[in-house]
N, C-alpha and C positions, 0 to 999 in steps of 0.2 A: 705718159711724154714730158720731153723738155724745149723750154723755150727760150731762147737771149737772146742779148741788142750786145752792138758792137756801137762803142758810142769813145768820143773821145772831146770832149768839150767840156773842161774842171767849171766854166761858166753855168753849165746845163746839170748838174750832180745831182739837181733835186728828181730829172727824169728819173738817174740811176736806182732811187733809190723809192723815188714810186714802180718804177718795173717793179723788185724787186718787192714788196708791197704787193703787186699784185700775181705776185708769181714768178717770174721771169728767173732762172737758175744761176747761171752764167754771163759771163760780159766779157767780151774782148774788146782790146783795141788796135788799130793803127797808129801809125807812125810816121806823119807829113811834117817837114818843117814849115809849113806853106799857111794850112787851111786849120791843124784842129793845136792844142798843146801840147806838149810835150807825151807822147803818152805812156811813160814809165814815171813822171808822176802821176798825171790821172790817174792809173792802177794802183796811185798809194795812197791817195784822200781816197779811192772806191773803200781800198781792204780797213780807210781807219770808218768810211762809214756806211759800209754795206754788214752786216750779220753771214748768210751764207751764202753768197752767191758766190759760183767758183768765178775765176778773176784772167783772162791772158792778153797773151802778145798774139794779139793778131798776124802782125806784120811790121818790123823797127829795121829799118834801113841805118847800117852800117853805117856809109858813107856820112851821115848829122851827126855821132859818133863822136 
């Protein structure tokens, strides 16, 4: 069984790296112009900070692009 999480706050990236250490296998980010960091930037940083996690965009809001 695999476990993943949804996260999108750049200032809390340490939670993502810790989740990878605990065995989480994938990470989803959701797009929001109000309450989270830019999801595409977040996923870029997550790719740099993790080694094995699969990364994906859960929801992208075209109107914000």
